[in-house]
C-alpha positions as a printed NumPy array, in Angstrom:
array([[  0.   ,   0.   ,   0.   ],
       [  1.274,   3.435,  -0.843],
       [  1.998,   5.752,   2.032],
       [  0.462,   9.159,   2.525],
       [  1.312,  11.469,  -0.337],
       [  2.526,   8.624,  -2.538],
       [  0.869,   7.778,  -5.823],
       [ -0.351,   4.246,  -6.38 ],
       [  1.667,   2.08 ,  -8.734],
       [  0.473,   2.013, -12.317],
       [  0.575,  -1.803, -12.368],
       [  0.297,  -4.534,  -9.747],
       [  1.749,  -8.022,  -9.479],
       [ -0.311, -10.39 , -11.607],
       [ -1.584,  -7.738, -14.024],
       [ -1.285,  -8.709, -17.695],
       [ -0.464,  -6.06 , -20.301],
       [ -1.802,  -6.598, -23.81 ],
       [ -2.684, -10.208, -22.926],
       [  1.011, -11.005, -23.144],
       [  3.197,  -9.587, -20.361],
       [  2.372, -10.718, -16.811],
       [  3.803,  -8.525, -14.031],
       [  6.137, -10.395, -11.669],
       [  7.339,  -7.475,  -9.566],
       [  8.214,  -3.806,  -9.602],
       [ 11.946,  -3.238,  -9.899],
       [ 12.255,   0.534, -10.17 ],
       [ 10.529,   3.857, -10.365],
       [ 10.992,   7.61 , -10.48 ],
       [  9.583,  10.788, -11.955],
       [  9.628,   9.222, -15.417],
       [  7.379,   6.303, -14.503],
       [  7.904,   2.746, -13.313],
       [  9.821,  -0.394, -14.295],
       [  8.54 ,  -3.941, -13.87 ],
       [  9.962,  -7.369, -14.394],
       [  7.375,  -9.244, -16.43 ],
       [  6.95 , -12.686, -17.949],
       [  6.47 , -12.738, -21.704],
       [  3.802, -15.437, -21.916],
       [  4.585, -16.07 , -25.593],
       [  8.319, -16.662, -25.253],
       [  8.295, -17.656, -21.545],
       [ 11.208, -15.25 , -20.966],
       [ 11.449, -12.576, -18.293],
       [ 11.727,  -9.08 , -19.756],
       [ 11.588,  -5.467, -18.544],
       [  8.469,  -3.328, -19.007],
       [  8.747,   0.438, -18.594],
       [  5.559,   2.483, -18.168],
       [  4.614,   6.149, -17.85 ],
       [  1.225,   7.62 , -17.053],
       [ -0.807,   8.773, -20.052],
       [ -1.649,  11.904, -18.026],
       [  2.016,  12.791, -17.515],
       [  2.715,  16.261, -19.027],
       [  5.997,  15.213, -20.605],
       [  5.823,  11.942, -22.518],
       [  9.383,  10.576, -22.6  ],
       [  8.946,   6.96 , -23.688],
       [  8.626,   8.104, -27.296],
       [ 12.301,   9.059, -27.221],
       [ 13.229,   5.802, -25.49 ],
       [ 11.484,   3.797, -28.205],
       [ 12.911,   5.871, -31.058],
       [ 16.524,   5.469, -29.966],
       [ 16.166,   1.838, -28.94 ],
       [ 14.675,   0.902, -32.32 ],
       [ 17.428,   2.729, -34.222],
       [ 20.078,   0.854, -32.246],
       [ 18.697,  -2.652, -32.755],
       [ 21.309,  -5.135, -33.934],
       [ 24.204,  -3.253, -32.361],
       [ 26.29 ,  -4.598, -29.526],
       [ 25.671,  -3.271, -26.009],
       [ 21.984,  -2.53 , -26.704],
       [ 18.965,  -4.268, -25.146],
       [ 16.7  ,  -6.132, -27.541],
       [ 13.488,  -4.225, -28.236],
       [ 10.42 ,  -6.413, -27.586],
       [  7.421,  -4.141, -28.032],
       [  5.592,  -0.945, -27.126],
       [  2.109,   0.511, -27.022],
       [ -0.331,   2.731, -25.191],
       [ -3.82 ,   2.782, -23.73 ],
       [ -5.921,   5.357, -21.936],
       [ -3.957,   4.844, -18.695],
       [ -0.306,   4.477, -19.658],
       [  2.354,   4.218, -22.358],
       [  4.808,   1.339, -22.241],
       [  7.915,  -0.141, -23.823],
       [  9.17 ,  -3.703, -23.345],
       [ 12.805,  -4.686, -23.699],
       [ 15.348,  -7.29 , -22.719],
       [ 16.007,  -7.553, -18.976],
       [ 19.605,  -7.11 , -17.831],
       [ 21.532,  -7.809, -14.629],
       [ 23.343,  -5.575, -12.16 ],
       [ 24.5  ,  -2.107, -13.135],
       [ 28.072,  -0.893, -12.766],
       [ 27.288,   1.487,  -9.904],
       [ 25.953,  -1.376,  -7.789],
       [ 28.845,  -3.644,  -8.753],
       [ 31.456,  -1.035,  -7.804],
       [ 29.811,  -0.577,  -4.407],
       [ 30.268,  -4.291,  -3.684],
       [ 34.044,  -3.949,  -3.989],
       [ 35.997,  -3.746,  -0.719],
       [ 37.334,  -0.236,  -1.367],
       [ 34.694,   0.828,  -3.856],
       [ 37.133,   0.466,  -6.752],
       [ 37.667,  -1.771,  -9.755],
       [ 41.019,  -3.227, -10.769],
       [ 42.899,  -1.881, -13.793],
       [ 41.92 ,  -5.004, -15.713],
       [ 38.199,  -4.644, -15.035],
       [ 38.251,  -0.869, -15.621],
       [ 39.941,  -1.142, -19.015],
       [ 37.669,  -3.885, -20.304],
       [ 34.517,  -2.133, -19.115],
       [ 35.732,   1.194, -20.488],
       [ 36.316,  -0.279, -23.913],
       [ 32.787,  -1.706, -24.03 ],
       [ 31.298,   1.606, -22.886],
       [ 33.228,   3.473, -25.59 ],
       [ 31.846,   1.047, -28.185],
       [ 28.321,   1.713, -26.89 ],
       [ 28.833,   5.484, -27.049],
       [ 30.152,   5.26 , -30.606],
       [ 27.075,   3.189, -31.534],
       [ 24.547,   5.76 , -30.358],
       [ 26.525,   8.577, -31.987],
       [ 26.573,   6.621, -35.258],
       [ 22.762,   6.79 , -35.485],
       [ 22.748,  10.542, -34.843],
       [ 21.937,  10.682, -31.131],
       [ 23.718,  11.805, -27.976],
       [ 23.043,   9.907, -24.754],
       [ 23.625,  12.893, -22.419],
       [ 23.466,  10.841, -19.217],
       [ 26.539,   8.61 , -19.305],
       [ 27.031,   7.238, -15.782],
       [ 27.708,   3.85 , -14.123],
       [ 24.072,   3.139, -13.268],
       [ 23.139,   3.478, -16.936],
       [ 25.312,   0.502, -17.878],
       [ 24.562,  -3.053, -16.777],
       [ 25.983,  -6.507, -17.318],
       [ 23.853,  -9.158, -18.983],
       [ 21.931, -11.513, -16.706],
       [ 22.302, -14.813, -18.573],
       [ 25.297, -17.082, -19.026],
       [ 25.639, -16.033, -22.66 ],
       [ 25.481, -12.293, -21.919],
       [ 26.856, -11.839, -18.394],
       [ 30.216, -10.521, -19.675],
       [ 28.637,  -7.987, -22.036],
       [ 27.972,  -4.431, -20.861],
       [ 24.693,  -2.855, -22.022],
       [ 23.81 ,   0.834, -22.394],
       [ 20.521,   1.827, -20.737],
       [ 17.998,   4.654, -20.389],
       [ 17.716,   6.887, -23.447],
       [ 15.264,   9.306, -21.854],
       [ 17.713,  12.225, -22.026],
       [ 18.937,  11.438, -25.542],
       [ 18.93 ,  14.158, -28.203],
       [ 19.275,  13.946, -31.96 ],
       [ 22.261,  16.034, -33.04 ],
       [ 21.88 ,  15.446, -36.797],
       [ 19.192,  16.554, -39.246],
       [ 17.514,  14.574, -42.029],
       [ 20.608,  15.072, -44.201],
       [ 22.853,  13.629, -41.463],
       [ 24.427,  17.037, -40.925],
       [ 25.12 ,  18.322, -37.421],
       [ 22.269,  20.544, -36.239],
       [ 23.179,  24.114, -35.275],
       [ 23.667,  24.437, -31.511],
       [ 21.128,  26.355, -29.474],
       [ 22.432,  29.461, -27.653],
       [ 21.146,  28.102, -24.328],
       [ 20.249,  24.468, -23.877],
       [ 19.697,  23.929, -20.16 ],
       [ 21.417,  21.407, -17.922],
       [ 21.06 ,  17.738, -18.824],
       [ 22.614,  14.706, -17.172],
       [ 23.801,  13.745, -13.699],
       [ 25.839,  16.336, -11.811],
       [ 28.693,  14.061, -10.743],
       [ 29.501,  12.943, -14.306],
       [ 28.289,  15.915, -16.35 ],
       [ 30.737,  17.79 , -18.581],
       [ 31.701,  21.418, -18.022],
       [ 29.583,  22.349, -21.057],
       [ 26.536,  20.799, -19.41 ],
       [ 27.118,  22.891, -16.279],
       [ 27.32 ,  26.007, -18.47 ],
       [ 23.968,  25.153, -20.086],
       [ 25.643,  24.908, -23.476],
       [ 24.471,  22.647, -26.264],
       [ 26.038,  19.267, -25.647],
       [ 27.936,  17.402, -28.348],
       [ 29.553,  14.024, -28.829],
       [ 32.586,  15.037, -26.788],
       [ 30.412,  15.64 , -23.716],
       [ 29.445,  11.953, -23.578],
       [ 33.171,  11.157, -23.67 ],
       [ 33.916,  13.534, -20.792],
       [ 31.38 ,  11.625, -18.706],
       [ 33.147,   8.379, -19.63 ],
       [ 36.462,   9.861, -18.476],
       [ 34.973,  10.763, -15.084],
       [ 33.554,   7.238, -14.799],
       [ 36.966,   5.667, -15.427],
       [ 38.59 ,   7.797, -12.731],
       [ 35.873,   6.852, -10.247],
       [ 36.28 ,   3.168, -11.122],
       [ 39.996,   3.331, -10.318],
       [ 39.976,   5.692,  -7.318],
       [ 36.553,   5.132,  -5.788],
       [ 35.438,   8.746,  -5.901],
       [ 35.748,  12.044,  -7.761],
       [ 37.056,  15.312,  -6.245],
       [ 33.525,  16.771,  -6.092],
       [ 31.896,  13.648,  -4.639],
       [ 30.782,  15.357,  -1.415],
       [ 29.634,  18.632,  -3.006],
       [ 25.861,  18.921,  -3.236],
       [ 25.394,  22.154,  -5.162],
       [ 25.36 ,  21.849,  -8.959],
       [ 26.913,  25.273,  -9.487],
       [ 29.756,  24.547,  -7.066],
       [ 30.474,  21.256,  -8.816],
       [ 30.6  ,  23.088, -12.141],
       [ 33.054,  25.63 , -10.748],
       [ 35.237,  22.854,  -9.326],
       [ 35.368,  21.082, -12.667],
       [ 36.241,  24.287, -14.505],
       [ 39.139,  25.185, -12.195],
       [ 40.406,  21.673, -11.49 ],
       [ 43.561,  20.501, -13.26 ],
       [ 42.268,  17.32 , -14.854],
       [ 45.793,  16.112, -15.553],
       [ 46.048,  15.337, -11.841],
       [ 43.581,  12.53 , -12.479],
       [ 45.914,  10.872, -14.978],
       [ 48.24 ,   9.556, -12.267],
       [ 45.452,   7.181, -11.229],
       [ 45.044,   5.856, -14.775],
       [ 47.421,   4.023, -17.134],
       [ 49.922,   6.387, -18.762],
       [ 48.271,   5.99 , -22.159],
       [ 45.231,   7.955, -20.978],
       [ 47.032,  11.258, -21.448],
       [ 46.147,  10.743, -25.13 ],
       [ 42.469,  10.251, -24.206],
       [ 42.339,  13.436, -22.102],
       [ 44.21 ,  15.523, -24.691],
       [ 41.868,  14.413, -27.451],
       [ 38.556,  15.107, -25.709],
       [ 39.923,  18.436, -24.418],
       [ 40.49 ,  19.605, -28.001],
       [ 37.062,  18.608, -29.342],
       [ 34.152,  20.995, -29.875],
       [ 30.462,  20.621, -30.674],
       [ 30.948,  20.075, -34.416],
       [ 34.075,  17.897, -34.382],
       [ 33.66 ,  14.149, -34.697],
       [ 35.735,  12.296, -32.089],
       [ 38.432,   9.907, -33.292],
       [ 36.898,   6.786, -31.778],
       [ 39.656,   4.574, -33.157],
       [ 42.294,   6.693, -31.424],
       [ 40.387,   6.464, -28.147],
       [ 39.946,   2.714, -28.587],
       [ 43.7  ,   2.352, -29.083],
       [ 44.21 ,   3.944, -25.658],
       [ 42.345,   1.038, -24.063],
       [ 44.048,  -1.569, -26.233],
       [ 47.555,  -0.223, -25.57 ],
       [ 46.841,   0.027, -21.849],
       [ 45.644,  -3.582, -21.809],
       [ 48.908,  -4.655, -23.421],
       [ 50.95 ,  -2.643, -20.912],
       [ 49.158,  -4.279, -17.985],
       [ 48.969,  -7.758, -19.566],
       [ 45.181,  -7.696, -19.43 ],
       [ 43.525, -10.71 , -21.047],
       [ 39.973, -10.295, -22.329],
       [ 38.802, -13.593, -20.829],
       [ 40.14 , -12.853, -17.343],
       [ 37.429, -12.846, -14.65 ],
       [ 35.912,  -9.489, -13.81 ],
       [ 36.401,  -8.375, -10.21 ],
       [ 32.954,  -9.618,  -9.151],
       [ 33.553, -13.012, -10.814],
       [ 36.662, -14.004,  -8.862],
       [ 35.721, -16.803,  -6.43 ],
       [ 38.778, -16.181,  -4.232],
       [ 38.365, -12.426,  -4.124],
       [ 37.23 , -10.407,  -1.129],
       [ 35.097,  -8.536,  -3.635],
       [ 33.306, -11.514,  -5.157],
       [ 29.56 , -11.23 ,  -5.45 ],
       [ 27.86 , -12.006,  -2.158],
       [ 24.303, -10.785,  -2.025],
       [ 21.048, -11.802,  -3.654],
       [ 19.325,  -8.59 ,  -2.559],
       [ 20.36 ,  -6.838,  -5.774],
       [ 20.084,  -9.801,  -8.119],
       [ 16.822,  -8.778,  -9.712],
       [ 17.249,  -5.022,  -9.292],
       [ 17.017,  -4.149, -12.949],
       [ 19.089,  -1.436, -14.514],
       [ 15.862,   0.47 , -15.138],
       [ 15.58 ,   1.475, -11.486],
       [ 18.28 ,   4.076, -12.119],
       [ 16.577,   6.364, -14.607],
       [ 16.605,   9.939, -13.35 ],
       [ 13.536,  11.995, -12.579],
       [ 13.853,  15.441, -14.134],
       [ 11.569,  18.018, -12.533],
       [ 10.256,  21.263, -13.964],
       [ 12.315,  22.968, -16.64 ],
       [ 14.759,  20.077, -16.638],
       [ 12.34 ,  17.758, -18.4  ],
       [ 13.366,  16.021, -21.612],
       [ 12.804,  18.887, -24.009],
       [ 13.259,  17.48 , -27.467],
       [ 10.902,  14.567, -27.919],
       [  8.344,  16.345, -30.092],
       [ 10.609,  18.606, -32.161],
       [ 12.755,  15.743, -33.427],
       [ 10.418,  12.758, -33.47 ],
       [  7.301,  14.003, -35.224],
       [  6.87 ,  10.708, -37.054],
       [  7.353,   8.443, -34.068],
       [  4.465,   6.699, -32.352],
       [  3.805,   4.124, -29.682],
       [  1.921,   1.522, -31.676],
       [  0.796,  -1.987, -30.845],
       [  1.952,  -2.916, -34.347],
       [  5.507,  -2.426, -33.11 ],
       [  5.24 ,  -5.399, -30.782],
       [  7.75 ,  -8.   , -31.85 ],
       [  6.749, -11.651, -32.102],
       [  8.65 , -13.777, -29.608],
       [ 12.114, -14.636, -30.869],
       [ 12.932, -18.246, -29.979],
       [ 16.183, -18.173, -27.991],
       [ 19.058, -20.285, -29.286],
       [ 19.041, -22.041, -25.938],
       [ 16.608, -22.159, -23.066],
       [ 16.518, -18.929, -21.12 ],
       [ 18.522, -20.512, -18.332],
       [ 19.145, -19.353, -14.812],
       [ 20.073, -15.832, -13.852],
       [ 23.859, -15.985, -13.346],
       [ 23.711, -13.604, -10.387],
       [ 21.176, -15.839,  -8.655],
       [ 23.216, -18.963,  -9.387],
       [ 26.358, -17.353,  -7.945],
       [ 24.482, -16.554,  -4.754],
       [ 23.092, -20.081,  -4.438],
       [ 26.603, -21.48 ,  -4.796],
       [ 27.845, -19.305,  -1.941],
       [ 24.889, -20.359,   0.222],
       [ 25.73 , -24.036,  -0.322],
       [ 29.286, -23.467,   0.847],
       [ 28.478, -21.316,   3.868],
       [ 27.725, -24.138,   6.319],
       [ 30.888, -25.941,   5.249],
       [ 33.191, -22.945,   5.634],
       [ 32.093, -21.606,   9.02 ],
       [ 33.251, -24.731,  10.963],
       [ 36.641, -24.382,   9.252],
       [ 36.886, -20.809,  10.49 ],
       [ 36.252, -21.972,  14.056],
       [ 38.883, -24.686,  13.688],
       [ 41.57 , -22.343,  12.362],
       [ 40.947, -19.444,  14.729],
       [ 39.795, -21.134,  17.88 ],
       [ 36.65 , -20.237,  19.749],
       [ 37.996, -16.997,  21.233],
       [ 39.211, -15.51 ,  17.95 ],
       [ 36.07 , -16.61 ,  16.149],
       [ 33.964, -14.866,  18.769],
       [ 36.028, -11.71 ,  18.296],
       [ 35.437, -11.765,  14.553],
       [ 31.711, -12.214,  15.101],
       [ 31.808,  -9.117,  17.303],
       [ 33.789,  -7.138,  14.703],
       [ 31.366,  -8.211,  11.998],
       [ 28.454,  -6.872,  14.039],
       [ 30.298,  -3.599,  14.635],
       [ 30.992,  -3.284,  10.904],
       [ 27.323,  -3.855,  10.157],
       [ 26.303,  -1.131,  12.605],
       [ 28.856,   1.286,  11.125],
       [ 27.595,   0.594,   7.611],
       [ 24.   ,   1.236,   8.639],
       [ 25.059,   4.401,  10.435],
       [ 26.946,   5.683,   7.405],
       [ 24.   ,   4.925,   5.178],
       [ 21.653,   6.812,   7.463],
       [ 23.923,   9.864,   7.665],
       [ 25.104,   9.859,   4.079],
       [ 24.779,  13.124,   2.23 ],
       [ 22.419,  13.125,  -0.757],
       [ 23.803,  12.374,  -4.191],
       [ 25.188,  15.472,  -5.784],
       [ 22.871,  14.724,  -8.671],
       [ 19.762,  14.805,  -6.525],
       [ 18.4  ,  17.701,  -8.515],
       [ 17.665,  15.089, -11.164],
       [ 15.886,  12.846,  -8.7  ],
       [ 18.539,  10.327,  -7.764],
       [ 17.571,   6.662,  -7.727],
       [ 16.884,   4.919,  -4.46 ],
       [ 20.121,   3.333,  -3.338],
       [ 19.882,  -0.422,  -2.812],
       [ 22.363,  -1.598,  -0.204],
       [ 23.57 ,  -5.177,   0.118],
       [ 23.156,  -7.288,   3.244],
       [ 26.561,  -8.888,   3.47 ],
       [ 26.637, -12.436,   4.797],
       [ 28.728, -13.322,   7.836],
       [ 31.087, -15.506,   5.863],
       [ 31.742, -12.671,   3.422],
       [ 32.749, -10.381,   6.287],
       [ 34.887, -13.041,   7.962],
       [ 36.73 , -14.352,   4.903],
       [ 38.835, -11.193,   4.327],
       [ 39.812, -11.132,   8.012],
       [ 40.737, -14.8  ,   7.906],
       [ 43.022, -14.255,   4.936],
       [ 44.793, -11.4  ,   6.699],
       [ 45.327, -13.529,   9.789],
       [ 46.779, -16.408,   7.81 ],
       [ 49.265, -14.137,   6.033],
       [ 50.245, -12.041,   9.046],
       [ 51.19 , -14.555,  11.764],
       [ 53.887, -12.314,  13.203],
       [ 51.612,  -9.328,  13.718],
       [ 49.391,  -8.543,  16.697],
       [ 45.716,  -9.409,  16.465],
       [ 44.598,  -5.808,  16.638],
       [ 46.866,  -4.876,  13.75 ],
       [ 45.828,  -7.899,  11.723],
       [ 42.178,  -6.916,  11.871],
       [ 42.662,  -3.239,  10.982],
       [ 40.919,  -2.55 ,   7.635],
       [ 42.732,  -0.572,   4.992],
       [ 41.532,   3.047,   4.706],
       [ 39.349,   4.041,   1.796],
       [ 40.821,   6.414,  -0.788],
       [ 40.424,  10.054,   0.157],
       [ 40.261,  13.296,  -1.713],
       [ 43.902,  13.95 ,  -0.845],
       [ 44.888,  11.318,  -3.39 ],
       [ 43.977,  13.8  ,  -6.094],
       [ 46.085,  16.545,  -4.556],
       [ 49.389,  14.737,  -4.143],
       [ 52.236,  16.505,  -5.834]])
């Protein structure tokens, strides 16, 4: 039941849309509308259904459908399933994906990805950005929560671009770049927005690449210099005065080429995507990165391996931003006069090459659950009852600290866009104990208090070192 002041959900569990899609559960929502995981009763596959109220002043799903349909067949894009409208709501149905990169980074011990994972993700994201630019659109909201890994065994190592609600067509019918508007208004998410976005300038292809650069730095360091700043104008001033070359010391040396190139681009200039791709490829060679290496969350012996089922079915769609007032998506009607939400656009079910199969995130969690009862007695045996009791106590303290931090955490700097509800994991006991156990085994000569001291998280001073 909705609380006081809250609007009722558009759909409920068990509802069937167009006699085809049966609602399983709600997996996200915001100012734009709501996202549901649904069962396609024709293909027997779970898919994502995104809805917006038909009474909503700004209809944004038209843009979502237009871009998604233009991108079909390209890598890193969800498969379009169908769309339509009735007197209550508009909807679009697409392939369901797994966990987004923002959630995955938060599961890491220090909130960072390794060089190997960062480079391979970055290369896929660059490919996705080039794809949307190639069909004449800008994304304008490049951020970790708008990229998700596939949820099936055949797709779980592919990164998918999500949420085209802020997209804008930058070419005309002749495929020429449209003239920029004198004032365009802010679009995007404050933390990752380019300086041009903060200045309310017309955004171009290079602005999507600036957001990618900020993402890569955050992947490697765990935060950006303006992470704690709430005010959009202050963040813009920080970005304008900050020496971005200071960020390069946290990235492979080859990324000086990346920064130099995007710094010299303007609205009309087409980025050299091949040059930028070579930055990732050369960095991978320098660091001996192999494409088939496990990602950080896939390593079974890692402290950062996936531990929690709480986020397994949290679809990427839960992260679309709500844009109030004059920050609404402004260009749906002026660019997409011929677009419509038609039942005729519903795709017939495409028989999968194999059975849909289990969700890989769910299977990983089940595997850890099976091993939990076997591992805990081993911990008691190695540590003894006294040390095991101490670790239980420390685990409880860590849990309390995490809850306290979550309760006191400052709002996302991008809250002016209506930041998504943050879904926190409930870490299992064994996942808290395992890192401590490894430290004890490798530090026999050190005192117990020192052995159990966690490493500090990266701080803003890391950016300011000479």
